[in-house]
N, C-alpha and C positions, 0 to 999 in steps of 0.2 A: 387540710392535708389530704392528699390522694391515697387511696388504698394501695396503689402501686408501690408506695414508699414504705409500706409496713411489711415486716417479716414476722410471721407467727411461728414460734417454736413450741412443740408439744412436749409436756413433761408428765411424769407420773410421781405421785407422792406415795411413799411406802412407809408403813408404820408397823412396829412390833406389837402384837396383840397382848404381850405380857408387860413389858416395861414402857411401852408407848414411845420409844425412840423413833424419830422420823428422819427420812432422807428424801431428797429430790433427785430424780434421775431423768435423763432424756428419754422420751417415749420411744419404744421399739415396737415394730409391727407385731401384733399378737398379744400385747399387754391388754388387760381388762381389769375392771374393778373387782375386788375380792380375790384376785389371783394370788395364790401362795407362791412367794418368790424364793425364800431361803430361810435358814435359821438365823436368828439375831446373833450378831457377834458379841453383844454385851451380856445377854441373859439366856441364850439358847432357845428363846421363844420363836414363834412363827411370824415371819414378816409377810405382810399382805399389801397389795396395791389398794389404797384407800381413795385416791382421787386421780383423775386425768384432766389436765387443763392446758391452756395455751397462754403464752406470754408474748406480747408484741414488742418488737424493736422497731424504731424508726430510723430511716436512713436519710 
């Protein structure tokens, strides 16, 4: 398979430091690991970016 047929989409994995709830969001420019994003909707803890990764799709 040719690399021309692959589309790589970047994502961030966000996790609450209290209840450990996780969510995956599309990467936005300026995101970085350990960035404080917001308050957790479940427990009011701090949500941090824990991982930035890419997933490939084939056409």
